Backbone atoms as SQL, in Angstrom:
CREATE TABLE atoms (id INTEGER PRIMARY KEY, chain TEXT, resi INTEGER, resn TEXT, atom TEXT, x REAL, y REAL, z REAL);
INSERT INTO atoms VALUES
  (1, 'A', 1, 'UNK', 'N', 17.974, 1.832, -4.427),
  (2, 'A', 1, 'UNK', 'CA', 16.653, 2.042, -4.858),
  (3, 'A', 1, 'UNK', 'C', 16.225, 1.434, -5.531),
  (4, 'A', 2, 'UNK', 'N', 14.580, 0.966, -5.347),
  (5, 'A', 2, 'UNK', 'CA', 13.562, 0.435, -6.323),
  (6, 'A', 2, 'UNK', 'C', 13.361, 1.036, -7.470),
  (7, 'A', 3, 'UNK', 'N', 13.412, -0.131, -8.610),
  (8, 'A', 3, 'UNK', 'CA', 12.694, -0.006, -9.584),
  (9, 'A', 3, 'UNK', 'C', 10.881, -0.055, -9.215),
  (10, 'A', 4, 'UNK', 'N', 10.102, 0.427, -9.984),
  (11, 'A', 4, 'UNK', 'CA', 9.139, 0.245, -10.387),
  (12, 'A', 4, 'UNK', 'C', 8.779, -1.641, -10.355),
  (13, 'A', 5, 'UNK', 'N', 9.273, -2.062, -11.256),
  (14, 'A', 5, 'UNK', 'CA', 9.633, -3.341, -11.419),
  (15, 'A', 5, 'UNK', 'C', 9.531, -4.492, -10.243),
  (16, 'A', 6, 'UNK', 'N', 11.077, -3.930, -9.804),
  (17, 'A', 6, 'UNK', 'CA', 10.918, -4.806, -7.824),
  (18, 'A', 6, 'UNK', 'C', 9.816, -4.363, -7.128),
  (19, 'A', 7, 'UNK', 'N', 8.986, -3.052, -7.076),
  (20, 'A', 7, 'UNK', 'CA', 8.176, -2.689, -6.441),
  (21, 'A', 7, 'UNK', 'C', 7.072, -3.852, -6.933),
  (22, 'A', 8, 'UNK', 'N', 6.528, -3.832, -8.450),
  (23, 'A', 8, 'UNK', 'CA', 5.313, -4.488, -8.385),
  (24, 'A', 8, 'UNK', 'C', 5.384, -5.751, -8.629),
  (25, 'A', 9, 'UNK', 'N', 6.898, -6.320, -8.224),
  (26, 'A', 9, 'UNK', 'CA', 7.196, -8.147, -7.800),
  (27, 'A', 9, 'UNK', 'C', 6.454, -8.081, -6.522),
  (28, 'A', 10, 'UNK', 'N', 7.205, -6.814, -5.537),
  (29, 'A', 10, 'UNK', 'CA', 6.731, -6.884, -4.007),
  (30, 'A', 10, 'UNK', 'C', 5.496, -6.780, -3.740),
  (31, 'A', 11, 'UNK', 'N', 4.943, -6.031, -4.661),
  (32, 'A', 11, 'UNK', 'CA', 3.347, -5.711, -4.240),
  (33, 'A', 11, 'UNK', 'C', 2.470, -6.890, -4.297),
  (34, 'A', 12, 'UNK', 'N', 3.028, -7.635, -5.622),
  (35, 'A', 12, 'UNK', 'CA', 2.661, -9.356, -5.740),
  (36, 'A', 12, 'UNK', 'C', 2.467, -9.908, -4.801),
  (37, 'A', 13, 'UNK', 'N', 3.437, -10.326, -4.343),
  (38, 'A', 13, 'UNK', 'CA', 4.327, -11.137, -2.822),
  (39, 'A', 13, 'UNK', 'C', 3.020, -10.797, -1.882),
  (40, 'A', 14, 'UNK', 'N', 3.404, -9.356, -1.512),
  (41, 'A', 14, 'UNK', 'CA', 2.551, -9.518, -0.748),
  (42, 'A', 14, 'UNK', 'C', 1.040, -9.892, -0.608),
  (43, 'A', 15, 'UNK', 'N', 0.123, -8.828, -1.749),
  (44, 'A', 15, 'UNK', 'CA', -1.460, -9.310, -2.175),
  (45, 'A', 15, 'UNK', 'C', -0.926, -10.822, -2.020),
  (46, 'A', 16, 'UNK', 'N', -0.137, -11.623, -2.243),
  (47, 'A', 16, 'UNK', 'CA', -0.427, -13.230, -2.350),
  (48, 'A', 16, 'UNK', 'C', -0.623, -13.567, -0.744),
  (49, 'A', 17, 'UNK', 'N', 0.155, -13.486, -0.221),
  (50, 'A', 17, 'UNK', 'CA', 0.783, -13.815, 1.127),
  (51, 'A', 17, 'UNK', 'C', -1.073, -13.502, 2.069),
  (52, 'A', 18, 'UNK', 'N', -1.813, -11.873, 1.686),
  (53, 'A', 18, 'UNK', 'CA', -2.782, -11.727, 1.995),
  (54, 'A', 18, 'UNK', 'C', -4.375, -12.199, 1.451),
  (55, 'A', 19, 'UNK', 'N', -3.842, -13.116, 0.679),
  (56, 'A', 19, 'UNK', 'CA', -4.993, -13.451, 0.263),
  (57, 'A', 19, 'UNK', 'C', -5.191, -15.390, 0.225),
  (58, 'A', 20, 'UNK', 'N', -6.690, -15.596, 0.211),
  (59, 'A', 20, 'UNK', 'CA', -6.849, -17.002, 0.106),
  (60, 'A', 20, 'UNK', 'C', -7.682, -16.645, -1.378),
  (61, 'A', 21, 'UNK', 'N', -9.112, -16.984, -1.287),
  (62, 'A', 21, 'UNK', 'CA', -9.731, -17.025, -2.263),
  (63, 'A', 21, 'UNK', 'C', -10.261, -16.248, -2.610),
  (64, 'A', 22, 'UNK', 'N', -9.953, -14.488, -2.184),
  (65, 'A', 22, 'UNK', 'CA', -9.781, -13.486, -2.948),
  (66, 'A', 22, 'UNK', 'C', -8.687, -12.353, -2.858),
  (67, 'A', 23, 'UNK', 'N', -8.837, -11.467, -3.644),
  (68, 'A', 23, 'UNK', 'CA', -7.297, -10.421, -2.940),
  (69, 'A', 23, 'UNK', 'C', -7.690, -9.796, -1.767),
  (70, 'A', 24, 'UNK', 'N', -7.002, -9.986, -1.174),
  (71, 'A', 24, 'UNK', 'CA', -6.946, -9.295, 0.470),
  (72, 'A', 24, 'UNK', 'C', -8.378, -10.025, 1.354),
  (73, 'A', 25, 'UNK', 'N', -8.405, -11.116, 1.107),
  (74, 'A', 25, 'UNK', 'CA', -9.389, -11.723, 2.180),
  (75, 'A', 25, 'UNK', 'C', -8.808, -12.411, 3.024),
  (76, 'A', 26, 'UNK', 'N', -7.730, -12.229, 3.595),
  (77, 'A', 26, 'UNK', 'CA', -7.464, -13.121, 5.141),
  (78, 'A', 26, 'UNK', 'C', -7.075, -11.671, 5.927),
  (79, 'A', 27, 'UNK', 'N', -7.341, -10.391, 5.355),
  (80, 'A', 27, 'UNK', 'CA', -7.353, -9.419, 6.456),
  (81, 'A', 27, 'UNK', 'C', -6.100, -9.561, 7.431),
  (82, 'A', 28, 'UNK', 'N', -4.955, -9.687, 7.085),
  (83, 'A', 28, 'UNK', 'CA', -4.176, -9.940, 7.692),
  (84, 'A', 28, 'UNK', 'C', -2.868, -8.643, 7.269),
  (85, 'A', 29, 'UNK', 'N', -3.192, -7.968, 6.384),
  (86, 'A', 29, 'UNK', 'CA', -2.399, -6.809, 5.619),
  (87, 'A', 29, 'UNK', 'C', -2.205, -5.440, 6.695),
  (88, 'A', 30, 'UNK', 'N', -1.315, -5.434, 6.885),
  (89, 'A', 30, 'UNK', 'CA', -1.419, -3.563, 7.670),
  (90, 'A', 30, 'UNK', 'C', -0.352, -3.419, 7.208),
  (91, 'A', 31, 'UNK', 'N', -0.730, -2.046, 6.271),
  (92, 'A', 31, 'UNK', 'CA', -0.071, -1.170, 5.604),
  (93, 'A', 31, 'UNK', 'C', 0.242, 0.217, 6.708),
  (94, 'A', 32, 'UNK', 'N', 1.232, 0.617, 6.797),
  (95, 'A', 32, 'UNK', 'CA', 1.651, 2.304, 7.158),
  (96, 'A', 32, 'UNK', 'C', 2.338, 3.168, 6.161),
  (97, 'A', 33, 'UNK', 'N', 1.134, 4.170, 5.908),
  (98, 'A', 33, 'UNK', 'CA', 2.112, 5.069, 5.063),
  (99, 'A', 33, 'UNK', 'C', 1.814, 6.519, 4.998),
  (100, 'A', 34, 'UNK', 'N', 2.753, 7.514, 4.202),
  (101, 'A', 34, 'UNK', 'CA', 2.898, 8.481, 4.498),
  (102, 'A', 34, 'UNK', 'C', 3.103, 9.377, 3.162),
  (103, 'A', 35, 'UNK', 'N', 1.921, 9.984, 2.700),
  (104, 'A', 35, 'UNK', 'CA', 2.111, 10.178, 0.813),
  (105, 'A', 35, 'UNK', 'C', 3.277, 11.893, 1.418),
  (106, 'A', 36, 'UNK', 'N', 3.380, 12.110, 2.132),
  (107, 'A', 36, 'UNK', 'CA', 4.367, 13.380, 2.637),
  (108, 'A', 36, 'UNK', 'C', 5.654, 12.950, 2.522),
  (109, 'A', 37, 'UNK', 'N', 5.923, 11.096, 2.418),
  (110, 'A', 37, 'UNK', 'CA', 7.637, 10.916, 2.295),
  (111, 'A', 37, 'UNK', 'C', 7.728, 11.071, 0.798),
  (112, 'A', 38, 'UNK', 'N', 7.258, 11.000, 0.003),
  (113, 'A', 38, 'UNK', 'CA', 7.287, 11.114, -1.226),
  (114, 'A', 38, 'UNK', 'C', 8.027, 12.694, -1.828),
  (115, 'A', 39, 'UNK', 'N', 8.348, 13.467, -0.747),
  (116, 'A', 39, 'UNK', 'CA', 10.093, 14.290, -1.099),
  (117, 'A', 39, 'UNK', 'C', 11.146, 13.829, -1.275),
  (118, 'A', 40, 'UNK', 'N', 10.737, 12.414, -0.880),
  (119, 'A', 40, 'UNK', 'CA', 12.657, 11.599, -1.106),
  (120, 'A', 40, 'UNK', 'C', 12.552, 10.820, -2.689),
  (121, 'A', 41, 'UNK', 'N', 12.061, 11.155, -3.588),
  (122, 'A', 41, 'UNK', 'CA', 11.795, 10.449, -5.256),
  (123, 'A', 41, 'UNK', 'C', 13.245, 10.851, -5.098),
  (124, 'A', 42, 'UNK', 'N', 14.224, 11.921, -4.734),
  (125, 'A', 42, 'UNK', 'CA', 15.937, 11.531, -5.178),
  (126, 'A', 42, 'UNK', 'C', 16.170, 10.039, -4.287),
  (127, 'A', 43, 'UNK', 'N', 15.557, 9.090, -3.717),
  (128, 'A', 43, 'UNK', 'CA', 16.004, 8.100, -3.078),
  (129, 'A', 43, 'UNK', 'C', 14.909, 7.038, -3.530),
  (130, 'A', 44, 'UNK', 'N', 14.173, 7.523, -4.338),
  (131, 'A', 44, 'UNK', 'CA', 13.226, 6.579, -5.251),
  (132, 'A', 44, 'UNK', 'C', 11.687, 6.262, -4.873),
  (133, 'A', 45, 'UNK', 'N', 11.490, 7.075, -3.556),
  (134, 'A', 45, 'UNK', 'CA', 10.071, 7.132, -3.654),
  (135, 'A', 45, 'UNK', 'C', 9.179, 7.647, -4.764),
  (136, 'A', 46, 'UNK', 'N', 7.977, 6.926, -4.694),
  (137, 'A', 46, 'UNK', 'CA', 7.167, 7.074, -5.511),
  (138, 'A', 46, 'UNK', 'C', 5.812, 7.295, -4.889),
  (139, 'A', 47, 'UNK', 'N', 5.179, 8.795, -5.218),
  (140, 'A', 47, 'UNK', 'CA', 4.009, 8.720, -4.437),
  (141, 'A', 47, 'UNK', 'C', 2.327, 7.934, -4.895),
  (142, 'A', 48, 'UNK', 'N', 2.940, 7.562, -6.316),
  (143, 'A', 48, 'UNK', 'CA', 1.532, 6.973, -6.767),
  (144, 'A', 48, 'UNK', 'C', 1.868, 5.145, -6.455),
  (145, 'A', 49, 'UNK', 'N', 3.250, 4.550, -5.761),
  (146, 'A', 49, 'UNK', 'CA', 2.552, 3.966, -4.640),
  (147, 'A', 49, 'UNK', 'C', 2.127, 3.503, -3.968),
  (148, 'A', 50, 'UNK', 'N', 2.215, 4.504, -3.373),
  (149, 'A', 50, 'UNK', 'CA', 0.746, 5.140, -2.036),
  (150, 'A', 50, 'UNK', 'C', -0.600, 5.128, -2.633),
  (151, 'A', 51, 'UNK', 'N', -0.675, 5.814, -3.784),
  (152, 'A', 51, 'UNK', 'CA', -1.922, 6.081, -3.887),
  (153, 'A', 51, 'UNK', 'C', -2.851, 4.727, -4.764),
  (154, 'A', 52, 'UNK', 'N', -1.500, 4.046, -5.286),
  (155, 'A', 52, 'UNK', 'CA', -2.273, 2.716, -6.177),
  (156, 'A', 52, 'UNK', 'C', -2.723, 1.584, -4.677),
  (157, 'A', 53, 'UNK', 'N', -1.924, 1.421, -3.978),
  (158, 'A', 53, 'UNK', 'CA', -2.518, 0.815, -2.400),
  (159, 'A', 53, 'UNK', 'C', -3.404, 1.066, -1.882),
  (160, 'A', 54, 'UNK', 'N', -3.463, 2.316, -1.688),
  (161, 'A', 54, 'UNK', 'CA', -5.043, 3.431, -1.361),
  (162, 'A', 54, 'UNK', 'C', -5.828, 2.826, -2.314),
  (163, 'A', 55, 'UNK', 'N', -5.766, 2.790, -3.416),
  (164, 'A', 55, 'UNK', 'CA', -7.420, 2.268, -4.225),
  (165, 'A', 55, 'UNK', 'C', -7.286, 0.679, -4.096),
  (166, 'A', 56, 'UNK', 'N', -6.483, -0.187, -4.511),
  (167, 'A', 56, 'UNK', 'CA', -6.566, -1.322, -4.428),
  (168, 'A', 56, 'UNK', 'C', -7.191, -1.943, -3.370),
  (169, 'A', 57, 'UNK', 'N', -7.125, -0.939, -1.759),
  (170, 'A', 57, 'UNK', 'CA', -7.921, -1.547, -0.824),
  (171, 'A', 57, 'UNK', 'C', -9.034, -1.438, -0.583),
  (172, 'A', 58, 'UNK', 'N', -9.373, -0.079, -0.806),
  (173, 'A', 58, 'UNK', 'CA', -10.514, 0.346, -1.166),
  (174, 'A', 58, 'UNK', 'C', -11.336, -0.314, -2.298),
  (175, 'A', 59, 'UNK', 'N', -10.754, -1.257, -3.079),
  (176, 'A', 59, 'UNK', 'CA', -11.651, -1.554, -4.012),
  (177, 'A', 59, 'UNK', 'C', -12.192, -2.954, -3.502),
  (178, 'A', 60, 'UNK', 'N', -11.173, -3.689, -2.320),
  (179, 'A', 60, 'UNK', 'CA', -11.828, -5.007, -1.821),
  (180, 'A', 60, 'UNK', 'C', -12.507, -5.003, -0.295),
  (181, 'A', 61, 'UNK', 'N', -12.423, -3.144, -0.100),
  (182, 'A', 61, 'UNK', 'CA', -13.413, -3.313, 1.364),
  (183, 'A', 61, 'UNK', 'C', -12.722, -2.105, 1.987),
  (184, 'A', 62, 'UNK', 'N', -13.608, -0.878, 1.506),
  (185, 'A', 62, 'UNK', 'CA', -13.101, 0.561, 2.225),
  (186, 'A', 62, 'UNK', 'C', -13.318, 0.691, 3.371),
  (187, 'A', 63, 'UNK', 'N', -14.172, 0.275, 4.477),
  (188, 'A', 63, 'UNK', 'CA', -13.984, -0.736, 6.068),
  (189, 'A', 63, 'UNK', 'C', -12.362, -0.675, 6.767),
  (190, 'A', 64, 'UNK', 'N', -11.800, -1.643, 5.527),
  (191, 'A', 64, 'UNK', 'CA', -10.330, -1.711, 6.336),
  (192, 'A', 64, 'UNK', 'C', -9.350, -0.437, 6.366),
  (193, 'A', 65, 'UNK', 'N', -9.746, 0.779, 5.832),
  (194, 'A', 65, 'UNK', 'CA', -8.783, 1.670, 5.856),
  (195, 'A', 65, 'UNK', 'C', -9.442, 2.811, 7.137),
  (196, 'A', 66, 'UNK', 'N', -7.487, 2.694, 7.883),
  (197, 'A', 66, 'UNK', 'CA', -7.936, 3.839, 9.563),
  (198, 'A', 66, 'UNK', 'C', -7.131, 4.720, 8.927),
  (199, 'A', 67, 'UNK', 'N', -7.671, 6.226, 8.783),
  (200, 'A', 67, 'UNK', 'CA', -7.078, 6.990, 8.885),
  (201, 'A', 67, 'UNK', 'C', -6.217, 7.941, 10.048),
  (202, 'A', 68, 'UNK', 'N', -5.229, 7.833, 10.752),
  (203, 'A', 68, 'UNK', 'CA', -4.694, 8.697, 11.908),
  (204, 'A', 68, 'UNK', 'C', -4.698, 10.241, 11.669),
  (205, 'A', 69, 'UNK', 'N', -5.849, 11.032, 12.156),
  (206, 'A', 69, 'UNK', 'CA', -5.675, 11.877, 12.481),
  (207, 'A', 69, 'UNK', 'C', -5.141, 13.071, 13.794),
  (208, 'A', 70, 'UNK', 'N', -3.772, 13.824, 13.327),
  (209, 'A', 70, 'UNK', 'CA', -3.107, 14.822, 15.079),
  (210, 'A', 70, 'UNK', 'C', -4.515, 15.173, 15.474),
  (211, 'A', 71, 'UNK', 'N', -4.656, 15.464, 16.937),
  (212, 'A', 71, 'UNK', 'CA', -5.104, 16.543, 17.523),
  (213, 'A', 71, 'UNK', 'C', -4.132, 16.707, 17.936),
  (214, 'A', 72, 'UNK', 'N', -4.517, 18.511, 18.156),
  (215, 'A', 72, 'UNK', 'CA', -4.142, 19.405, 18.718),
  (216, 'A', 72, 'UNK', 'C', -4.760, 19.812, 19.987);
């Protein structure tokens, strides 16, 4: 199980690796997420982590978000 402290350290590391002069400016961060996976809260899943990352990415360049949609 991951604590919020561990998740914050991981986030800082990932963002550092994806940045040179400005946050996330290397354009090399690829994230796949599914907010429905928050049903696994008993295993430490936290929906807020998903939305925090989406917010961060949008604040540095909304053009970089691609939402996949299921077509019937």
